[in-house]
Each structure stands twice: as structure tokens, then as C-alpha cells.
C-alpha positions in Angstrom: 265.6 -186.1 160.8 265.0 -183.2 163.0 266.6 -182.8 166.1 266.2 -181.3 169.3 268.5 -178.5 170.0 269.4 -179.3 173.0 271.1 -183.0 171.6 273.5 -180.9 170.1 274.8 -180.5 174.0 275.8 -183.7 173.6 278.8 -185.4 171.6 276.6 -187.7 169.4 273.0 -188.0 168.6 270.9 -191.2 169.5 271.0 -192.2 166.2 275.0 -192.2 166.5 275.1 -194.2 169.4 272.5 -196.6 168.1 274.8 -197.6 164.9 277.4 -197.9 167.1 275.8 -200.9 169.1 275.1 -202.5 165.5 278.4 -201.7 164.2 280.4 -203.5 167.2 277.9 -206.2 167.6 276.0 -205.3 171.0 272.9 -206.9 171.7 271.8 -203.7 173.8 272.4 -199.6 174.5 271.5 -198.9 178.0 271.1 -194.9 178.6 270.9 -193.7 182.0 271.0 -190.2 183.3 274.5 -189.2 185.5 276.3 -192.5 183.8 278.2 -192.7 180.1 276.1 -194.4 177.4 276.9 -198.4 177.7 276.7 -201.8 175.0 275.8 -205.1 176.3 278.9 -206.9 174.3 278.6 -211.0 175.1 276.6 -210.6 177.9 278.9 -207.8 179.5 278.4 -204.2 180.0 280.8 -202.3 178.2 280.8 -198.2 179.2 281.6 -196.0 176.1 284.1 -192.9 176.0 281.5 -190.0 176.0 280.5 -187.5 179.1 278.0 -188.4 181.5 274.4 -188.1 180.2 272.2 -185.2 181.9 268.4 -185.3 182.3 267.3 -182.5 179.5 270.2 -184.5 177.2 268.2 -187.8 177.8 264.8 -186.4 177.1 266.1 -184.5 174.1 267.8 -187.5 172.4 265.0 -189.8 173.3 262.1 -187.5 172.2 263.8 -186.9 169.0 262.6 -190.4 167.3 259.4 -190.2 169.1 256.1 -190.1 167.5 253.7 -187.7 169.2 251.3 -190.0 170.4 254.4 -192.1 171.9 255.5 -189.0 173.4 252.3 -188.5 175.5 252.0 -192.5 176.6 255.7 -191.7 177.9 254.6 -188.7 179.8 251.3 -190.0 181.1 252.7 -193.4 181.9 256.4 -193.1 182.5 257.1 -195.7 180.6 256.9 -197.0 176.9 257.9 -200.3 174.6 258.6 -199.2 171.1 260.6 -200.2 167.9 262.7 -198.2 165.9 264.6 -198.4 162.7 267.6 -196.7 161.0 267.7 -197.4 157.0 270.9 -199.7 156.3 271.9 -200.3 160.1 269.4 -202.4 162.2 265.9 -202.3 163.9 265.6 -201.4 167.6 263.4 -202.3 170.3 263.0 -199.9 172.9 262.0 -199.2 176.2 261.8 -195.7 178.5 261.1 -195.3 181.8 261.2 -193.3 184.3 263.7 -193.3 187.4 264.5 -190.7 190.4 262.7 -188.7 188.0 264.7 -188.7 184.8 264.6 -191.2 182.2 266.3 -194.4 181.4 266.5 -196.4 177.9 267.5 -199.8 176.9 267.5 -200.6 173.0 267.5 -204.1 171.6 269.8 -204.3 168.2 267.6 -206.0 165.9 268.9 -207.3 162.7 267.2 -206.7 159.2 267.7 -210.3 158.3 266.1 -213.2 159.9 268.9 -215.7 161.3 268.7 -219.1 159.5 267.6 -221.6 162.1 271.2 -223.4 161.0 272.9 -220.9 162.4 271.5 -220.9 165.8 273.2 -223.8 167.4 269.6 -225.1 168.5 269.1 -228.9 168.2 268.0 -230.2 164.6 264.7 -231.9 166.3 263.5 -228.5 167.1 263.1 -227.7 163.3 260.5 -230.2 163.3 257.7 -228.1 165.0 257.4 -226.1 161.9 255.3 -229.2 160.2 252.8 -229.0 163.1 249.2 -228.1 162.3 247.6 -227.6 165.8 249.5 -227.0 169.4 250.8 -224.6 171.5 254.8 -224.0 171.6 256.9 -221.7 174.1 260.3 -220.3 173.8 261.1 -219.3 177.6 264.3 -218.0 179.3 265.4 -214.5 180.5 265.6 -211.5 179.0 268.2 -211.3 176.0 268.4 -215.4 176.1 267.8 -215.1 172.5 263.6 -216.5 172.5 262.8 -213.8 169.9 265.3 -215.2 167.6 264.0 -218.4 167.6 260.2 -217.6 167.3 261.7 -215.7 164.3 263.7 -218.6 162.6 260.8 -220.6 162.7 258.3 -218.5 161.7 260.2 -217.3 158.9 260.4 -221.4 158.1 257.0 -221.9 158.0 256.9 -218.6 155.9 258.7 -220.5 153.4 257.7 -224.0 152.9 254.2 -223.8 153.9 251.1 -222.0 152.1 249.1 -220.2 155.7 248.3 -217.2 157.2 250.3 -216.1 159.9 249.3 -213.5 162.7 251.8 -211.4 164.7 251.3 -209.7 168.1 253.7 -208.4 169.4 255.2 -205.4 172.2 257.3 -204.3 170.1 257.8 -206.0 166.5 261.0 -206.7 166.2 261.8 -209.1 163.1 260.1 -207.8 160.2 258.7 -210.8 157.8 257.6 -210.4 154.0 255.1 -212.6 152.9 256.2 -216.0 151.1 254.2 -218.8 150.5 252.6 -217.5 153.8 250.9 -214.7 154.1 251.8 -212.6 157.5 250.2 -209.7 159.5 252.0 -208.2 161.7 250.5 -206.2 164.7 252.1 -203.9 167.4 250.5 -202.7 170.3 250.2 -199.3 170.3 250.4 -199.0 166.8 248.1 -201.3 165.9 246.0 -202.4 168.5 245.5 -201.0 172.0 246.4 -204.0 173.8 247.1 -207.3 173.9 243.9 -208.3 175.3 242.0 -206.5 172.2 244.1 -208.3 169.6 243.6 -211.9 171.2 240.1 -211.0 171.1 240.0 -210.8 168.0 242.6 -212.7 166.1 240.5 -215.7 165.4 238.3 -213.8 163.0 241.1 -213.2 160.7 241.1 -216.8 159.8 244.8 -217.8 161.1 246.4 -221.1 160.9 249.6 -219.8 162.9 249.4 -217.2 165.9 252.8 -216.1 167.4 252.1 -214.1 170.6 254.8 -211.6 171.9 254.4 -212.8 175.6 251.5 -214.8 177.5 251.7 -212.2 180.1 248.2 -212.8 182.0 245.7 -215.2 182.7 243.8 -213.7 180.0 246.2 -214.4 177.0 247.0 -217.6 178.7 243.6 -218.6 178.5 243.4 -217.3 174.5 246.3 -219.1 173.8 245.3 -222.2 174.7 241.9 -221.8 173.3 242.9 -221.2 170.3 245.6 -224.3 170.5 242.7 -226.4 171.4 240.6 -225.7 168.2 243.0 -226.2 165.5 245.6 -222.8 165.4 249.3 -223.6 165.9 250.3 -220.7 168.0 253.7 -219.4 169.4 254.6 -217.8 172.4 257.3 -217.3 175.3 257.4 -217.0 178.9 260.1 -215.5 181.6 260.9 -218.8 182.9 264.1 -221.1 183.3 263.0 -224.8 182.8 260.0 -226.3 181.1 258.7 -227.6 184.5 258.8 -224.1 186.0 256.5 -223.2 182.4 254.0 -225.5 183.6 253.9 -224.4 187.4 254.0 -220.6 185.6 250.9 -221.1 183.8 248.9 -222.9 186.0 249.7 -220.7 189.0 248.2 -217.5 187.1 244.6 -219.2 187.6 242.9 -219.8 190.4 242.6 -223.2 192.6 239.2 -223.4 191.3 240.5 -223.6 187.7 244.0 -225.0 188.2 242.7 -228.5 186.8 240.7 -227.3 183.8 243.7 -225.5 182.7 246.0 -228.8 183.4 243.9 -230.5 181.2 244.0 -227.9 178.4 247.8 -228.0 178.7 248.2 -231.2 178.3 246.0 -231.6 175.2 247.6 -228.9 173.7 251.0 -227.9 174.6 253.8 -229.4 172.2 256.8 -228.1 173.3 258.5 -226.1 175.4 262.1 -224.5 174.2 263.9 -223.2 177.7 267.2 -221.2 176.6 270.4 -219.8 178.2 273.2 -217.8 176.2 276.4 -218.8 177.9 279.7 -217.3 177.0 282.4 -219.1 175.0 285.3 -220.2 175.8 287.2 -218.4 173.4 286.1 -215.2 175.1 284.3 -214.2 171.8 280.6 -214.8 171.4 278.1 -216.8 173.1 276.7 -220.1 172.5 273.3 -221.4 173.3 272.4 -223.8 176.0 268.7 -225.5 175.6 266.4 -227.6 177.2 263.4 -229.3 175.0 260.5 -231.3 176.4 257.8 -232.5 173.8 254.4 -233.7 174.4 254.5 -237.3 175.0 251.8 -239.6 176.3 254.0 -239.4 179.7 254.6 -235.8 179.8 251.0 -234.6 179.0 250.0 -237.5 181.7 252.5 -235.7 184.3 251.1 -232.1 183.4 246.9 -233.6 183.7 247.9 -235.2 186.8 250.0 -232.2 188.5 253.0 -234.2 188.8 255.4 -231.1 187.7 258.2 -232.5 190.1 258.7 -235.4 188.0 258.7 -233.7 184.6 262.5 -233.2 184.9 263.0 -236.7 185.0 260.6 -237.4 182.1 262.8 -235.2 180.0 265.9 -237.0 181.1 265.4 -240.1 180.1 263.7 -238.6 176.8 266.5 -238.9 174.3 264.5 -240.8 171.8 262.6 -238.1 171.1 265.0 -235.4 171.4 264.5 -234.4 174.8 267.2 -232.7 177.0 267.5 -230.9 180.3 269.1 -227.9 180.5 271.7 -229.6 182.4 272.7 -232.1 179.7 273.0 -229.3 177.2 275.5 -227.3 179.3 278.0 -230.5 180.2 277.3 -231.4 176.3 278.9 -227.5 175.2 281.5 -228.3 178.1 282.4 -231.6 176.6 282.5 -229.7 173.0 285.1 -227.4 174.3 282.8 -224.2 174.2 282.1 -223.2 177.1 284.2 -223.5 180.6 283.8 -225.8 183.6 283.3 -222.5 185.9 280.2 -221.7 183.1 278.5 -224.9 183.5 277.9 -224.7 187.2 277.3 -221.4 187.2 273.9 -221.7 184.6 273.4 -225.4 185.7 269.6 -225.8 187.6 271.1 -228.6 189.4 274.8 -229.0 190.7 274.9 -232.6 191.3 273.2 -233.9 188.5 276.4 -231.8 186.4 278.5 -233.5 188.9 277.0 -237.1 187.7 276.7 -236.2 184.2 280.3 -235.2 184.1 281.6 -237.8 185.9 280.2 -240.5 183.6 281.0 -238.6 180.4 277.7 -237.8 179.2 277.9 -236.2 175.6 274.0 -235.8 174.9 
């Protein structure tokens, strides 16, 4: 790969920095002008011992790995999502944006190998979702909470065990899926289709059994996802919400008052499960462990969604142990009782401190 001549002013190339991120087990590489490169390792930012990046060095670094059409997009829209690979190292999900007149970038490290489900620390019941024939499954959480990894693992199970047609629409493509028992078509926004809206309008014409939508971004993508789930397809997608009840409210609130009742009816009929995730620092100081809220569709859950009683969903999840359901606070207390996370972390990441106190005092272990 040829490097822009200005990049030699900097001690290392962008590919060097990305390789360092992958080999040191970082989740992200951050680049901003006037500051050294930094890594996010186990949730914490670590500054690398390199000089501050100058604006022209930043531009040279970033443009050295972009295609011409990506450069044009960045120069006109001032932001860009894309993917990038270094052979034998890893794939990376990149985002470049303008800030204070200069470029800044963040790169998420995506392993070439999809982690097996059993290594993720997720409740075993979640694996059963791979046997569904239709409906909507949502994985939610903040950026960097492991949503993409969970989805990739579930799609990988389906790919290896069922003879289906799988289509993914991602911005950008993260984990690569090879054809196995299923065929997998992966479409990347910008490279394979112009937008989520365009891709979603045509996806049903490709005879899919399973559709993965990288993110339900607006009411149009939500509507298409719900319609696909209603009409016999298994749909997976993500939202940036913290809990299952918040997820329901976020979807409904994307629509006008005139349409909310209809959306609730669609959700009640098509939603199969909501998996909400957080990654919590481990007591050992090495690595993080996932805390999961898990809500599945039961007659009681469907009725609450249909009637707009989202505030009662939390209680239904609390008492849904027989179905494998678990609230975020129950998950956190269970991890604390197992000695995996600290008391302080429980309170830092919990939803309801009073509920956590109650669970700890009655020695809840899930």
C-alpha cells in the first residue's frame, strides 16, 4: 500500500497503529488532532507514547486507506463510516468526522473469527432464538456494549445449523460470514447500496429467510423491519437503548400519535425477544463481563405492549424466571454474587439502586 508522503512525518503509519490496537487487545483506536493516539482497553482510555497528531498528518493517515469515492464522501459530508482490513491482523470498523475544522477518527477492532456463543457469557436461553422461523429479535445497548458480536454469533449459529437464505444490511460490514448450510449475502451502505432505506425496500425481493439490519435508525427502517417480521421472516436488529421497556417506548415514540396504536399492535404480534447488554469491568482488573437483561414475548408481555403499559414490563421481566427472563439489575447482582464484578460496579451500572439493595439483601443469585 502506498502511503501519502506527509505520513512519513509521523513515527508510525495508521496500519501500524491499527495493528498495535489489535495485538494489545483494545476495542478501539482513537485519533484526534493535538493529542497522541489512544486505545480503549477494557473500557478505559490508554494514551500511546507517540507525538501529538498534526492536522496534515491526520489527513494523510486517513486518506492513505480510503478509496477515492470515500474521500469524496468525507470531503463533502464531513463524516464517513467504513470498514478496513489488515491481512492476518483484524478487520476494523472506522468512523471519521470533522471537529473544530480538523478530522478525528475512531476504529473499532473486529476479529476475523466470530466468537463462539459459549464464550460470550450470555444466558444459554438466548441461543434458542436461533430456532425461530419468524419474528423480530432486538439487541440493545450503548456503543461498545457487544451488540454486533452477539448478533454475529447468533447469525453464525443459524448459518451452521439451518439451510436458509440470510441477508445482512450493515453500515459498515463488521464480521464476515462464509456460506455454510445457509447462503449469506452481506450488503454495506455506501459500497453495495446507497442507503438503509434503499436496501430495505429491495431486501424482500431476494427471498430471505433471515434479515439482519445493522440498526433501526428511523421510522421507515422500523416499519420495514416490523412488516418483514410479520410476513414470515426472522429479523435481527439493534437499538441504542439501555433496557427492554425503553426499547419498546423508543420504537413507538418514533411515530406520530395517529400511528402509535398500529405500531403497538405490530410490535405485540412480531417481537420475539429483546436482549439489552452492558460490559462491566471484572474484579480481576483484566477484561470485562457482559450483564444482560433478557425479555421474551409471552402472552403477558404482548398484552402490556399492546395496551401501552410499558412501565409494567419491568415487573413482568422480574417475575419471568420460568421463561429465562432476567432484568439488568438481577444480572448485575448475580455477577456480583459470583465474584466477577465489584459492589461499586453494581451500583454504577444498575437501573434501580433500591431494587439492587433488595436483591442483595435477599441474596438473589438468579
